[in-house]
N, C-alpha and C positions, 0 to 999 in steps of 0.2 A: 188569362191572357188571350186577347182576340188576335185575329189575323192582321198582320201589318208588315211593312217592308221599308227598307232604306236604300238609297242609292247615293254613293259618294263619288264625285268626280275628282280624281287626284290631280293636283297641280303638276304642270310639266316638270318643275324642278324638284318634285318629290314623288316620282313614279316608282321608286325603288322599294317602297313599303306602303301598306294600307294603314293610314293613321287618320283618325277623325275624333271629334269631340263627343264625349258621353257625359253622363252624370252618375256619380256614385252616391248612393244613399247610405249614410253612416249613422250609427246611433248618436243621439244627442248626448254630449258629454256632461250635461248639467243635471244634478239631482232634482227630483220633483216632477220631471216630465213623465207622461204616460209611458208605460212599458212598450217597447218596440217602436217608439217615435223615431223618425229618421229626418235628417236634413240632407239635402242634395248638393253635392259639390261638383263643380266642373272639373273634367280631366281629359287629357288626350289619351286615346287608346290605340294600340297596335293590334292588328289581326295577325295571329300566328298559328297557322295550321300545324306547326310542329310542337306546339304546347298542348299537352293532354288536358290540363286544367287552366283556368284563368288565374292571373296573378296581379298583385298590387305592389307598388313600389314602397320601399321602406320610408322614403321621403314623404309620400302621401299619407301612409299609415301614421307616421309621427305627427304630421301637421293636423290630421283629423282626430288625433288622440284615440285612435282605434285600440281596442283591447283584444289581445289574442286569447282564444278560448282553448287552443290546443297547439301542439307542434305537429308538423308534417314533414315527411321525407320527400325531397325533390331531386330528381335525377336530371343532370344537364351535361353539357359538353365537358365540364370540369369534374364530373363525378357526382356523388350523392351528398346532399347537405340537409340538415334538419333546420327548418325555418318556422316562424310563427304562422298560424292560420287565423284569418279573420272572417267574419260573416257580414256581408254587405248586400245592398240592392244594386243592381246594374240597370241603368236607364239608357237605352240606345235611342237615337233620334226617332221621331215619329211615334212615340208612345210604346215602344217595345220595352217592357219592364220584366226583369228577372229578379225575383225576391229571394232573400235568404240564401245567397250563393256563398259557398266557402271558397275563399281565395287565399293563396299562399303568397308570402312576401318574396320580393326580389330586390336586389341592390339598387337598381335604377341608374340615374345619371344620364338619362336619355331625354328625348323631347316628348316622352309619353310616360304616364304613371300607372297605366293599366294594360294588361295583355289579355286580349280576348282569345281564349283557347278553344280547343275542340269541345269542351263541355258545353259551351254556348253554341258554337257553330253547328253541332249535331242536332240542335233543336229545330233547325230550319234548312233552307237551301241557300247556296251562295254562288255567285258567278263573278269572274274577273274578266272583263272584255277590253279589247284594245282597238275598237273601230276607229278609223280615220286618225290613227296615231294618238288617241286620247285614252287613258286608262280609267276605267269605271268599275267600281265594286258595288254589287247589289246583294242584299240579304233579305230573306223573308222568313217569317215565322207565322204559323207552322209551315212545314214543308208541303209542297204540292203533292197531288195524288200520283203523278208520274214523274220519272226522272228526266232530267235534261239529257239528251243523247245527240251529240254532234254527228256521230256516224250515221244515225238514221236520218238526221236533217239533211246531210249531204246526198243521201240516196234519193231524196224527193225530187 
């Protein structure tokens, strides 16, 4: 995976959450294809710094005919539950590709079918800025050599 970055300008009516389009690479559900062949399906994704790992909705998993390869325990605000775990590729805008990522299932029913958790966010640097009343999310992989430091910037 080479260096790359994305920037998402959030619409004024949707500044309460960072949601943008990604593609999820799922195994081809037809026999006879080469092993590890993937098709890419569009999905909306929510950035969630409170999620330790990334998640996929039950609705998406069912429609893509994903096959769970194990069960995993997920802890949330309602306690711990055991859910299916799937392996997918995650393609963020501008060619950021994460392959063979284990994702757990969540119930869904929202305007997104994927949750980008800290397992992806820790691979790079991210910033949420609000210049001129506009909210912008930026993410880069791999991370820079130096940390962003607003305190040091103010001292200049």
